[in-house]
BAFI-3210 file (N, C-alpha, C; in Angstrom, 3 decimals, decimal comma, padded with zeros to 6 digits):
// residues 292
n [1|2|3|4|5|6|7|8|9|10|11|12|13|14|15|16|17|18|19|20|21|22|23|24|25|26|27|28|29|30|31|32|33|34|35|36|37|38|39|40|41|42|43|44|45|46|47|48|49|50|51|52|53|54|55|56|57|58|59|60|61|62|63|64|65|66|67|68|69|70|71|72|73|74|75|76|77|78|79|80|81|82|83|84|85|86|87|88|89|90|91|92|93|94|95|96|97|98|99|100|101|102|103|104|105|106|107|108|109|110|111|112|113|114|115|116|117|118|119|120|121|122|123|124|125|126|127|128|129|130|131|132|133|134|135|136|137|138|139|140|141|142|143|144|145|146|147|148|149|150|151|152|153|154|155|156|157|158|159|160|161|162|163|164|165|166|167|168|169|170|171|172|173|174|175|176|177|178|179|180|181|182|183|184|185|186|187|188|189|190|191|192|193|194|195|196|197|198|199|200|201|202|203|204|205|206|207|208|209|210|211|212|213|214|215|216|217|218|219|220|221|222|223|224|225|226|227|228|229|230|231|232|233|234|235|236|237|238|239|240|241|242|243|244|245|246|247|248|249|250|251|252|253|254|255|256|257|258|259|260|261|262|263|264|265|266|267|268|269|270|271|272|273|274|275|276|277|278|279|280|281|282|283|284|285|286|287|288|289|290|291|292]
n.u [-021,951|-019,801|-017,487|-014,317|-013,074|-010,318|-009,143|-010,318|-009,195|-006,520|-006,841|-007,620|-005,250|-003,509|-000,782|-000,468|-001,781|-002,430|-004,027|-005,763|-006,578|-008,435|-011,602|-011,585|-011,235|-012,128|-013,957|-013,527|-013,519|-012,747|-010,264|-009,294|-010,268|-012,498|-012,945|-014,756|-015,538|-015,968|-018,567|-017,988|-015,258|-014,001|-014,507|-013,215|-010,470|-010,270|-010,755|-008,504|-006,467|-007,267|-006,700|-004,023|-002,528|-000,292|-000,779|-000,886|-001,860|-001,929|-001,723|-001,862|-001,811|-000,164|-000,522|-000,402|001,807|002,794|002,270|000,444|-001,715|-002,364|-003,229|-005,502|-007,081|-007,453|-008,957|-011,224|-012,177|-010,827|-008,459|-005,381|-002,104|000,714|003,019|001,966|001,085|001,483|002,868|003,574|005,845|007,010|007,907|009,566|011,593|012,878|013,766|015,453|017,395|018,565|019,704|021,535|021,095|021,604|020,675|017,577|015,316|012,178|008,938|006,418|004,720|004,827|003,983|005,513|008,153|008,742|009,001|011,357|013,333|013,356|014,597|017,123|017,756|018,628|016,466|015,685|014,112|012,142|012,411|010,758|009,554|009,693|013,043|013,871|015,692|016,471|015,559|018,227|019,963|019,448|020,562|022,678|021,146|020,337|017,959|014,627|011,557|008,175|004,940|001,852|000,934|-000,548|000,170|001,840|004,070|005,255|008,008|008,806|008,573|010,580|012,847|012,833|013,198|015,756|017,227|016,930|018,096|020,646|021,326|019,783|017,573|014,143|011,299|008,014|005,289|002,844|001,120|-001,490|-004,443|-006,572|-008,175|-010,356|-013,217|-015,826|-017,393|-017,036|-014,648|-011,478|-008,995|-005,547|-002,144|000,434|000,845|000,235|002,154|004,628|004,394|004,696|007,381|008,664|007,925|009,339|011,995|012,483|013,116|013,433|010,955|010,325|008,146|007,166|005,060|001,988|001,179|003,678|006,264|008,198|006,799|005,143|007,102|008,241|006,098|005,791|008,198|007,813|005,737|006,993|006,604|006,540|005,897|004,175|002,588|000,779|-002,311|-003,745|-005,769|-007,969|-009,502|-008,955|-008,645|-006,275|-004,244|-004,038|-004,638|-002,935|-000,450|-000,458|-000,416|002,115|003,804|002,990|001,071|-002,103|-004,789|-007,318|-010,260|-012,427|-015,668|-016,236|-015,089|-013,250|-013,541|-015,632|-018,530|-017,701|-014,993|-012,785|-013,277|-012,148|-009,649|-007,198|-007,612|-005,532|-004,795|-006,809|-008,609|-008,143|-010,152|-013,293|-015,184|-017,984|-017,272|-015,227|-016,811|-017,998|-015,676|-014,936|-016,999|-016,346|-013,862|-014,550|-015,930|-013,953|-013,092|-015,267]
n.v [006,123|005,641|008,082|008,405|010,900|011,431|010,360|011,979|014,445|013,902|013,539|016,130|017,406|016,305|016,296|015,463|013,272|009,885|008,238|005,323|003,776|001,945|001,078|002,963|005,671|005,294|002,972|000,283|-002,002|-005,554|-005,589|-003,219|-001,023|001,553|003,380|004,884|007,670|007,351|008,252|011,500|011,515|013,215|015,705|015,381|015,302|017,863|019,353|018,729|019,811|022,482|023,111|023,253|020,995|018,257|015,347|011,896|009,412|006,061|003,089|-000,476|-001,603|-002,650|-002,727|-000,531|002,247|004,730|007,425|006,917|005,828|008,158|009,821|008,427|008,651|011,412|011,662|010,480|012,393|013,096|015,135|014,429|014,886|013,732|013,399|012,844|010,289|006,981|003,665|000,165|-000,190|002,293|002,563|000,353|001,149|003,038|001,429|-000,395|001,299|002,229|-000,117|-000,492|-001,933|-002,968|-004,414|-005,852|-008,503|-008,459|-009,530|-008,748|-005,901|-002,668|-001,117|-001,935|-001,850|000,783|002,760|001,714|001,828|004,566|005,241|004,536|001,856|-001,235|-003,235|-006,602|-008,900|-011,921|-015,357|-016,246|-013,856|-010,680|-010,116|-011,751|-014,495|-018,010|-020,114|-021,406|-019,780|-017,202|-013,915|-012,918|-011,316|-008,759|-008,856|-010,288|-009,146|-009,141|-008,582|-007,312|-009,574|-011,051|-012,462|-014,443|-017,232|-020,667|-020,833|-018,264|-018,560|-020,484|-019,002|-017,027|-018,604|-019,705|-017,363|-016,660|-018,906|-018,386|-016,343|-014,011|-011,704|-011,972|-010,072|-008,800|-006,998|-006,938|-008,799|-009,261|-011,106|-010,140|-007,325|-004,465|-004,214|-002,939|-005,113|-006,759|-008,845|-008,911|-010,892|-010,685|-010,945|-011,022|-012,311|-015,023|-015,727|-015,174|-016,957|-019,418|-019,238|-019,051|-021,500|-023,290|-022,496|-021,876|-019,385|-016,131|-013,541|-010,173|-007,464|-004,761|-003,016|-001,833|-003,723|-002,796|-001,333|-000,061|000,890|002,809|004,569|005,428|006,836|008,783|010,149|011,246|012,977|014,606|014,512|013,326|009,881|009,500|011,715|011,488|010,789|007,793|006,422|003,893|000,886|-001,807|-004,387|-005,787|-004,172|-001,035|-000,263|-001,993|-001,070|001,641|001,410|000,272|002,399|004,202|005,947|007,631|005,514|005,022|003,516|002,672|001,629|001,084|-000,668|-003,517|-003,925|-005,085|-005,090|-006,519|-006,765|-006,047|-006,941|-009,185|-008,452|-007,264|-004,281|-002,427|-002,879|-002,243|000,016|003,534|005,252|004,344|004,410|005,067|005,843|007,967|010,151|010,491|010,943|013,394|014,994|015,050|016,316|018,823|019,919|020,771|023,098|024,631]
n.w [015,820|018,635|019,522|020,665|022,886|023,271|020,965|019,027|019,673|019,058|016,317|015,508|016,028|014,261|011,997|009,453|006,855|005,941|003,462|002,582|-000,569|-002,278|-001,188|000,754|-000,187|-002,786|-004,917|-007,180|-009,991|-010,191|-011,338|-010,655|-012,074|-013,378|-011,251|-008,583|-006,559|-003,032|-000,655|000,576|000,020|-001,930|-000,785|001,668|001,038|000,015|002,322|003,865|002,256|002,344|004,965|004,882|005,312|004,790|002,728|001,738|-000,620|-000,179|-001,695|-001,722|-004,139|-007,121|-009,807|-011,335|-011,988|-009,520|-010,475|-012,482|-011,046|-009,616|-011,691|-012,578|-010,295|-010,268|-012,591|-011,680|-010,047|-007,710|-006,184|-006,498|-006,568|-008,533|-006,935|-004,484|-004,349|-003,375|-003,517|-002,767|-004,304|-004,253|-001,571|-001,605|-003,361|-001,792|000,335|-001,026|-002,043|000,321|001,185|-000,694|-003,013|-006,317|-008,510|-009,292|-009,480|-010,890|-010,404|-011,978|-013,452|-015,083|-012,967|-010,842|-011,796|-012,750|-010,545|-009,421|-011,468|-011,798|-009,476|-010,004|-010,009|-011,425|-013,273|-013,542|-015,557|-015,004|-016,237|-019,341|-019,876|-021,582|-022,287|-020,284|-018,724|-018,669|-016,224|-014,408|-015,755|-015,203|-014,460|-011,675|-008,916|-006,484|-005,122|-005,152|-006,222|-005,658|-006,995|-008,284|-010,641|-012,837|-015,078|-014,351|-014,533|-014,619|-015,498|-014,644|-011,895|-011,486|-012,216|-010,207|-007,924|-008,411|-008,315|-005,616|-004,383|-005,164|-003,528|-003,436|-001,781|-000,727|-001,489|-000,988|-002,328|-001,044|001,450|001,975|001,282|-000,249|-001,930|-001,715|-003,786|-005,958|-006,289|-004,180|-002,451|-004,011|-005,493|-004,728|-006,023|-004,999|-002,491|-003,034|-004,981|-003,715|-001,638|-002,880|-003,704|-001,233|-000,119|-001,676|-001,392|001,267|002,217|003,853|004,086|003,201|003,646|001,650|001,378|002,958|005,889|006,811|008,832|007,399|005,179|006,384|007,335|004,930|003,838|005,830|005,548|003,016|003,632|005,455|008,157|011,510|012,260|014,531|014,527|012,536|010,897|010,022|007,605|006,748|005,299|005,580|007,848|008,138|007,315|007,378|010,079|011,735|010,703|011,460|014,274|014,622|014,179|016,061|015,162|014,540|014,325|012,076|011,205|008,542|007,360|004,717|002,966|003,167|005,864|008,544|010,727|012,916|012,697|014,268|016,776|017,985|018,750|021,143|023,145|022,692|020,094|018,473|016,224|016,792|016,116|014,903|012,122|009,906|007,377|005,195|005,021|007,536|008,956|007,876|008,871|011,616|011,504|010,501|012,633|014,304|013,183|013,114]
ca.u [-020,857|-019,158|-016,207|-013,547|-012,580|-008,868|-008,836|-010,718|-008,169|-005,362|-007,198|-007,563|-003,855|-002,697|000,000|-000,466|-002,706|-002,221|-005,305|-005,828|-007,331|-009,582|-012,418|-011,525|-011,562|-012,811|-014,164|-013,497|-013,837|-011,777|-008,934|-008,973|-010,683|-013,817|-012,970|-015,757|-015,305|-016,909|-019,141|-017,116|-013,837|-013,543|-014,569|-012,217|-009,174|-010,341|-010,621|-007,097|-005,711|-007,647|-006,038|-002,585|-001,908|000,147|-001,384|-000,572|-002,728|-001,046|-002,412|-001,004|-001,872|001,027|-000,840|-000,077|002,825|002,146|001,751|-000,736|-002,780|-002,763|-003,995|-006,808|-007,853|-007,872|-010,043|-012,410|-012,622|-010,053|-007,279|-004,200|-000,919|001,576|003,964|001,245|000,601|002,498|002,566|004,685|007,050|007,621|008,664|010,624|012,698|013,598|014,434|016,530|018,477|019,261|020,465|022,507|020,810|021,824|019,895|016,435|014,395|010,811|007,825|005,345|004,792|005,301|003,681|006,639|009,462|009,001|009,611|012,715|014,228|013,474|015,530|018,447|017,956|018,476|015,408|015,933|012,884|012,312|012,283|009,466|009,055|010,624|014,347|014,176|016,527|015,827|015,933|019,501|020,739|019,085|021,701|022,641|020,470|020,364|016,652|013,471|010,461|006,926|003,759|000,720|001,541|-001,487|000,802|002,812|004,274|006,189|009,384|009,090|008,789|011,896|013,840|012,856|013,800|017,192|017,816|016,979|019,116|021,954|021,612|018,905|016,543|012,789|010,422|006,665|004,593|001,734|000,780|-002,922|-004,963|-007,634|-008,401|-011,782|-013,738|-017,263|-018,052|-016,597|-013,218|-010,754|-007,768|-004,260|-001,227|001,729|000,919|000,245|003,432|005,718|004,228|005,310|008,833|009,081|007,739|010,391|013,348|012,622|013,731|012,733|010,221|010,169|007,023|007,475|003,844|001,266|001,253|005,042|006,758|008,942|005,829|004,758|008,232|008,380|005,038|006,102|009,274|007,211|004,945|007,818|005,938|006,848|004,775|003,251|001,735|000,035|-003,567|-003,784|-007,179|-008,108|-010,627|-008,547|-008,183|-004,936|-003,258|-003,803|-004,634|-001,665|000,655|-000,515|000,030|003,553|004,513|002,325|000,214|-003,523|-005,394|-008,726|-010,836|-013,729|-016,403|-016,693|-014,352|-013,150|-013,888|-017,004|-018,940|-017,008|-013,634|-011,753|-013,759|-011,308|-008,351|-007,107|-007,913|-004,391|-004,580|-007,988|-008,483|-008,463|-011,455|-013,989|-016,172|-018,692|-016,569|-014,546|-017,814|-018,095|-014,399|-015,026|-017,880|-015,592|-012,819|-015,161|-016,323|-012,781|-012,938|-016,455]
ca.v [005,414|006,355|008,645|008,743|012,274|011,466|010,123|013,174|015,461|013,530|013,813|017,567|017,839|015,597|017,173|014,887|012,160|008,813|007,640|004,174|004,080|001,065|000,815|004,121|006,844|004,887|001,555|-000,027|-003,395|-006,537|-005,293|-001,877|-000,031|002,114|003,891|005,895|008,172|007,016|009,470|012,345|011,411|014,436|016,796|015,142|015,762|019,328|019,895|018,599|020,827|023,794|023,316|023,332|019,780|017,335|014,026|010,977|008,255|004,890|001,857|-001,649|-002,055|-002,418|-002,913|000,733|003,078|005,750|008,551|006,432|005,806|009,544|010,319|007,771|009,262|012,755|011,464|010,120|013,576|013,349|015,940|013,762|015,113|012,559|013,277|012,456|008,922|006,001|002,242|-000,605|000,011|003,541|002,265|-000,589|001,910|003,638|000,341|-000,953|002,292|002,219|-001,357|-000,423|-002,931|-002,449|-005,174|-006,511|-009,232|-008,029|-010,341|-007,783|-005,023|-001,289|-000,572|-002,272|-001,521|002,201|003,436|001,227|002,399|005,993|005,358|004,133|000,425|-002,037|-004,230|-007,824|-009,687|-013,372|-016,108|-016,294|-012,503|-009,975|-009,838|-012,690|-015,641|-019,302|-020,859|-021,177|-018,809|-015,871|-013,207|-012,688|-010,086|-008,531|-009,141|-010,625|-008,305|-009,707|-007,728|-007,666|-010,297|-012,075|-013,223|-015,324|-018,539|-021,563|-020,392|-017,115|-019,120|-021,110|-017,928|-016,403|-019,545|-019,772|-016,119|-016,760|-019,909|-017,773|-015,348|-012,842|-011,579|-011,961|-008,990|-008,818|-005,722|-007,068|-010,155|-009,405|-011,941|-009,495|-005,884|-004,161|-003,758|-002,696|-006,412|-007,555|-009,099|-009,273|-011,606|-010,157|-011,993|-011,001|-013,324|-016,358|-015,971|-015,217|-018,190|-020,499|-019,085|-019,387|-022,930|-024,022|-022,086|-021,709|-018,077|-015,113|-012,594|-008,811|-006,759|-003,348|-002,215|-001,906|-002,886|-002,737|-000,062|000,575|001,630|003,999|005,497|006,025|007,832|009,885|010,922|012,032|014,030|015,472|014,497|012,136|008,927|009,651|012,877|011,211|010,031|006,777|006,124|002,777|-000,030|-003,208|-004,700|-006,367|-003,253|000,322|-000,178|-002,512|-000,189|002,828|001,054|000,023|003,668|005,059|006,912|007,533|004,501|005,306|002,479|002,964|000,402|001,152|-001,623|-004,884|-003,982|-005,439|-004,606|-007,274|-007,021|-005,778|-007,354|-010,237|-007,892|-006,518|-002,862|-001,672|-003,152|-001,812|001,397|004,608|005,730|003,416|005,268|004,447|006,180|009,268|011,197|010,747|011,551|014,799|015,666|015,286|017,310|020,131|020,444|021,417|024,430|025,423]
ca.w [016,475|019,727|019,097|021,866|022,919|023,116|019,557|018,284|019,928|018,245|014,928|015,282|016,128|013,273|011,122|008,114|006,669|004,972|003,090|001,695|-001,783|-002,499|-000,012|001,654|-001,001|-004,023|-005,210|-008,603|-010,274|-009,695|-011,873|-010,195|-013,060|-013,126|-009,878|-008,226|-005,196|-001,971|-000,055|001,389|-000,328|-002,601|000,193|002,713|000,534|-000,091|003,678|004,269|001,512|002,849|006,252|004,654|005,836|003,747|002,739|000,648|-000,820|-000,230|-002,041|-001,850|-005,519|-007,938|-011,210|-011,996|-011,356|-008,695|-011,259|-013,196|-010,046|-009,330|-012,839|-012,557|-009,204|-010,709|-013,555|-010,895|-009,315|-006,499|-006,490|-005,963|-007,404|-008,704|-005,820|-003,266|-004,532|-003,007|-003,609|-002,201|-005,108|-003,774|-000,356|-001,975|-003,935|-000,661|001,052|-001,841|-002,118|001,610|001,293|-001,795|-004,043|-007,659|-009,491|-008,659|-010,352|-010,601|-010,875|-012,099|-014,605|-014,991|-011,648|-009,966|-012,358|-012,978|-009,384|-009,192|-012,471|-011,506|-008,355|-010,460|-009,777|-012,628|-013,165|-014,296|-015,651|-014,872|-017,478|-020,018|-020,056|-022,456|-021,707|-019,211|-019,032|-018,493|-015,025|-013,766|-016,506|-014,742|-013,869|-010,239|-008,497|-005,040|-004,536|-005,982|-005,758|-006,177|-006,869|-009,131|-011,749|-013,309|-016,156|-013,699|-015,165|-013,951|-015,731|-013,780|-010,560|-011,479|-012,215|-008,885|-006,970|-008,669|-007,820|-004,151|-004,052|-005,424|-002,502|-003,467|-000,747|-001,279|-001,043|-001,531|-002,204|-000,099|001,854|002,185|000,192|-001,007|-001,853|-001,838|-005,068|-005,929|-006,360|-003,043|-002,333|-005,226|-005,133|-005,127|-006,502|-004,308|-001,437|-003,615|-005,658|-002,734|-000,855|-003,652|-003,647|000,128|000,092|-002,388|-001,007|002,709|002,491|004,641|003,259|003,714|003,029|001,392|001,472|004,216|007,094|007,318|009,364|006,309|004,375|007,148|007,362|003,604|003,722|006,749|004,937|001,933|004,267|006,289|009,459|012,305|012,232|015,645|014,281|011,309|010,955|008,970|007,370|005,829|005,472|005,694|009,212|008,110|006,748|007,869|011,546|012,260|010,334|012,310|015,620|014,621|014,223|017,055|014,484|014,846|013,464|011,795|010,358|007,937|007,056|003,328|002,145|003,673|007,278|008,899|012,047|013,969|012,205|015,269|018,091|018,562|019,079|022,404|022,975|022,189|018,672|017,727|015,736|017,744|015,670|014,016|011,500|008,773|006,152|005,257|005,202|008,975|009,337|007,485|009,842|012,849|011,225|010,328|013,944|014,905|012,591|012,976]
c.u [-020,260|-017,768|-015,428|-012,960|-011,079|-008,460|-009,197|-009,691|-006,914|-005,626|-007,072|-006,136|-002,937|-002,015|000,110|-001,378|-002,171|-003,580|-005,069|-006,662|-008,590|-010,321|-012,432|-011,926|-012,385|-013,108|-014,155|-013,883|-012,690|-010,393|-008,582|-009,251|-012,065|-013,971|-014,032|-015,499|-016,378|-017,435|-018,132|-015,664|-013,301|-013,478|-013,522|-010,845|-009,151|-010,175|-009,169|-006,248|-006,000|-007,015|-004,525|-001,831|-001,459|-000,597|-000,821|-001,678|-001,802|-001,902|-001,421|-001,034|-000,589|000,756|-000,629|001,082|002,127|001,544|000,503|-001,931|-003,295|-003,615|-005,404|-007,681|-008,320|-009,024|-011,343|-012,904|-011,864|-008,744|-006,057|-003,027|-000,062|002,462|003,302|000,648|001,733|001,959|003,702|005,970|007,766|008,472|009,776|011,831|013,543|014,397|015,631|017,703|019,274|020,143|021,471|022,339|020,967|020,940|018,804|015,612|012,972|009,814|006,590|005,583|005,295|005,046|004,765|007,949|009,743|009,583|011,043|013,690|014,407|014,430|016,932|018,771|017,723|017,447|015,717|014,628|013,149|012,220|010,866|008,776|010,063|011,934|014,758|015,041|015,750|016,388|017,269|020,364|020,429|020,279|021,546|021,994|020,557|019,060|015,670|012,283|009,173|005,778|002,623|001,256|000,602|-000,923|001,829|002,860|005,216|007,645|009,767|009,348|010,180|013,003|013,982|013,526|015,308|017,894|017,955|018,039|020,526|022,272|020,728|017,900|015,176|011,959|009,058|006,010|003,508|001,509|-000,699|-003,518|-005,961|-007,488|-009,870|-012,117|-015,234|-018,047|-017,631|-015,099|-012,623|-009,399|-006,537|-003,353|000,047|001,857|001,037|001,603|004,571|005,609|004,840|006,834|009,358|008,973|008,871|011,791|013,570|013,184|012,848|012,066|010,120|009,058|007,400|006,258|003,233|001,069|002,664|005,383|007,539|008,010|005,403|005,882|008,451|007,328|005,310|007,204|008,743|006,399|005,803|007,265|006,332|005,652|003,744|002,277|000,866|-001,263|-003,601|-005,226|-007,294|-009,228|-010,220|-008,007|-006,762|-003,856|-003,083|-003,733|-003,352|-000,472|000,696|000,007|001,539|004,362|003,923|001,539|-001,237|-004,171|-006,887|-009,242|-012,190|-014,348|-016,872|-015,976|-014,404|-013,547|-015,353|-017,296|-018,182|-015,523|-012,561|-012,103|-012,856|-009,957|-008,350|-007,247|-006,766|-004,109|-005,792|-007,791|-008,819|-009,830|-012,040|-015,187|-016,830|-017,964|-015,879|-015,546|-017,998|-016,804|-014,419|-015,905|-017,120|-014,528|-013,393|-015,593|-015,177|-012,624|-014,221|-017,492]
c.v [006,279|006,809|009,082|010,154|012,352|011,270|011,335|014,281|015,169|013,814|015,302|018,108|017,153|016,596|016,640|013,677|011,161|008,185|006,391|004,570|003,216|000,771|001,960|005,398|006,484|003,393|001,385|-001,468|-004,296|-006,393|-003,818|-000,800|000,496|002,683|004,973|006,359|007,697|008,306|010,202|012,368|012,695|015,588|016,638|015,629|017,283|019,969|019,848|019,650|022,222|024,125|023,419|022,131|018,878|016,010|013,204|009,944|007,066|003,656|000,712|-002,223|-001,729|-002,718|-001,646|001,401|004,169|006,906|008,162|006,349|007,223|010,104|009,721|008,358|010,663|012,653|011,095|011,278|013,896|014,058|015,330|014,007|013,853|012,324|012,805|011,061|007,950|004,585|001,481|-000,510|001,294|003,282|001,264|000,146|002,548|002,567|-000,191|000,013|002,312|000,989|-001,524|-001,562|-002,272|-003,115|-005,958|-007,224|-008,890|-008,989|-009,444|-006,893|-003,630|-000,676|-000,852|-001,723|-000,032|002,913|002,981|001,833|003,895|006,248|004,878|002,668|-000,334|-003,131|-005,395|-008,617|-011,168|-014,048|-016,017|-014,939|-011,776|-009,637|-010,813|-013,841|-016,927|-019,993|-020,453|-020,179|-017,380|-015,180|-013,046|-011,340|-009,970|-008,945|-009,594|-009,875|-008,743|-008,730|-008,240|-008,303|-011,407|-012,922|-014,224|-016,706|-019,394|-021,203|-019,175|-017,576|-019,745|-020,054|-017,305|-017,313|-019,646|-018,514|-016,156|-017,760|-019,353|-016,642|-014,123|-012,877|-011,494|-010,863|-009,132|-007,457|-005,789|-008,534|-010,306|-010,182|-011,240|-007,981|-005,626|-003,695|-003,534|-004,001|-007,332|-007,750|-009,508|-009,837|-010,870|-011,294|-012,093|-012,134|-014,735|-016,680|-016,084|-016,467|-019,382|-020,443|-019,480|-020,880|-023,732|-023,722|-022,005|-020,360|-017,191|-014,129|-011,247|-008,118|-005,289|-002,448|-002,259|-003,360|-002,691|-001,350|000,685|001,399|002,909|005,025|006,175|007,108|009,038|010,768|011,796|013,201|015,048|015,586|013,226|011,192|009,143|010,811|012,715|010,474|009,099|006,309|004,985|001,833|-001,458|-003,494|-005,243|-005,371|-001,951|000,424|-000,773|-001,624|001,049|002,523|000,827|001,312|004,666|006,189|006,712|006,585|004,769|004,269|002,929|001,651|000,328|000,168|-003,020|-005,024|-004,339|-004,943|-005,293|-007,496|-006,893|-006,302|-008,388|-009,721|-007,250|-005,025|-002,088|-001,907|-002,772|-000,391|002,401|005,215|004,703|004,159|004,571|004,703|007,525|010,404|011,525|011,363|013,039|015,585|015,998|016,354|018,716|020,752|021,189|022,841|025,229|025,325]
c.w [017,588|019,284|020,333|021,793|022,674|021,653|018,702|018,461|019,113|016,768|014,627|015,328|015,111|012,337|009,703|008,069|005,661|004,712|002,245|000,481|-001,895|-001,197|000,984|000,915|-002,233|-003,990|-006,718|-008,817|-009,818|-010,297|-011,628|-011,245|-012,690|-011,732|-009,698|-006,800|-004,235|-001,343|000,826|000,962|-000,950|-001,603|001,295|002,259|000,404|001,277|004,124|003,560|002,052|004,184|006,101|005,178|004,685|003,856|001,592|000,567|-001,029|-000,511|-002,085|-003,259|-006,269|-009,405|-012,018|-011,271|-010,545|-009,488|-012,037|-012,247|-009,783|-010,465|-012,852|-011,447|-009,585|-011,710|-012,854|-010,034|-008,051|-006,862|-005,807|-006,910|-007,482|-007,483|-004,534|-003,362|-004,249|-003,187|-002,928|-003,010|-004,706|-002,542|-000,638|-002,531|-002,830|000,074|000,270|-001,942|-000,818|001,768|000,147|-002,782|-005,409|-008,704|-008,775|-009,725|-009,940|-011,230|-010,867|-013,293|-014,287|-013,624|-010,631|-010,497|-012,433|-011,752|-009,112|-010,193|-012,255|-010,348|-008,734|-010,251|-011,081|-012,382|-014,088|-014,368|-015,440|-016,229|-018,027|-020,061|-020,933|-021,753|-020,641|-019,670|-018,860|-017,269|-014,459|-014,514|-016,087|-014,093|-012,356|-009,944|-006,982|-004,377|-005,606|-005,384|-006,456|-005,957|-007,738|-010,415|-012,226|-014,446|-015,635|-014,359|-014,323|-014,252|-014,880|-012,354|-010,460|-011,433|-010,831|-007,864|-007,169|-008,151|-006,295|-003,718|-004,247|-004,456|-002,494|-002,316|-001,411|-000,635|-001,721|-001,314|-001,137|000,228|002,180|001,014|-000,718|-000,987|-002,145|-003,245|-004,929|-005,938|-005,216|-003,031|-003,682|-004,823|-005,636|-005,587|-005,671|-003,305|-002,015|-004,237|-004,653|-001,864|-001,582|-003,573|-002,270|000,385|-000,530|-001,861|000,498|003,116|003,363|003,678|003,958|002,932|002,837|001,520|002,858|004,618|007,639|007,858|008,295|005,429|005,078|007,153|006,014|003,394|004,609|006,182|003,806|002,496|004,998|007,692|010,199|012,305|013,334|015,456|013,035|011,637|009,758|008,826|006,361|006,205|005,804|007,088|009,261|007,721|007,524|009,391|012,133|011,919|011,219|013,707|015,674|014,691|015,196|016,398|014,928|013,833|013,316|010,807|009,837|007,457|005,598|002,414|002,717|005,136|007,486|010,311|013,172|013,652|013,276|016,657|018,766|019,029|020,456|022,136|022,332|020,706|017,816|017,204|016,826|017,421|014,708|013,439|010,319|007,458|006,269|005,345|006,680|009,500|009,023|008,455|011,132|012,644|011,121|011,652|014,606|014,411|012,593|013,980]
res [x|x|x|x|x|x|x|x|x|x|x|x|x|x|x|x|x|x|x|x|x|x|x|x|x|x|x|x|x|x|x|x|x|x|x|x|x|x|x|x|x|x|x|x|x|x|x|x|x|x|x|x|x|x|x|x|x|x|x|x|x|x|x|x|x|x|x|x|x|x|x|x|x|x|x|x|x|x|x|x|x|x|x|x|x|x|x|x|x|x|x|x|x|x|x|x|x|x|x|x|x|x|x|x|x|x|x|x|x|x|x|x|x|x|x|x|x|x|x|x|x|x|x|x|x|x|x|x|x|x|x|x|x|x|x|x|x|x|x|x|x|x|x|x|x|x|x|x|x|x|x|x|x|x|x|x|x|x|x|x|x|x|x|x|x|x|x|x|x|x|x|x|x|x|x|x|x|x|x|x|x|x|x|x|x|x|x|x|x|x|x|x|x|x|x|x|x|x|x|x|x|x|x|x|x|x|x|x|x|x|x|x|x|x|x|x|x|x|x|x|x|x|x|x|x|x|x|x|x|x|x|x|x|x|x|x|x|x|x|x|x|x|x|x|x|x|x|x|x|x|x|x|x|x|x|x|x|x|x|x|x|x|x|x|x|x|x|x|x|x|x|x|x|x|x|x|x|x|x|x|x|x|x|x|x|x|x|x|x|x|x|x]
***
């Protein structure tokens, strides 16, 4: 593949990295289990550490808490400390704290609730779940937060709608319809559930995960690096590249997940990735040339 000199120079001068997980560093099954490192992934993280550069792994998945994701990645052979793992719940906790939200209804499991409770936010379950109320009896909350929720029910939908009608803001972990798995595209739940709530209530939706600028800023804060000095590496044309452009970061696309050979051809030049590579193995090759 042709590698632009200007993009390579930016890569070599990057002060921090954001790596996507599924389709970039690893591939698993349709429920995000059985993760296996993609070619070059283990070595790429080792190179970044060896250069003394900070990095985070940011997945839009919310079926696990960040620390759980980090543990699973370590079990798969990738050295990812708990503090270097981010999800949309991580950035949501930052957003909710800034907006002084005290109580949030969560449509999801531990992967969503744990980062919020750790940030001191009270989590309110919807109806038909442990501790949940029934429809209009749901307590008042500041926000409704939707994520990975395969146990979703109609009573939960009713609870969420009543909360929104009562003034709660609606947030979704992700609006992308799919994530990459070893068996192809796997369906997410956030978009489908939030679409139902929006259809019934007509409310506005805010995204906490990729490709939102809020997600990039949360990752940049964790890195201690300005967004413009970060290299963002991912496989999903709807997520990492748009997020990078929103913060003037370096956008690097790999073809090991959802991206295809023509995924970016319909976009104007300013919205395409700065670097388009076969995978993190090729990224590693380019990085190593800078040092050797």
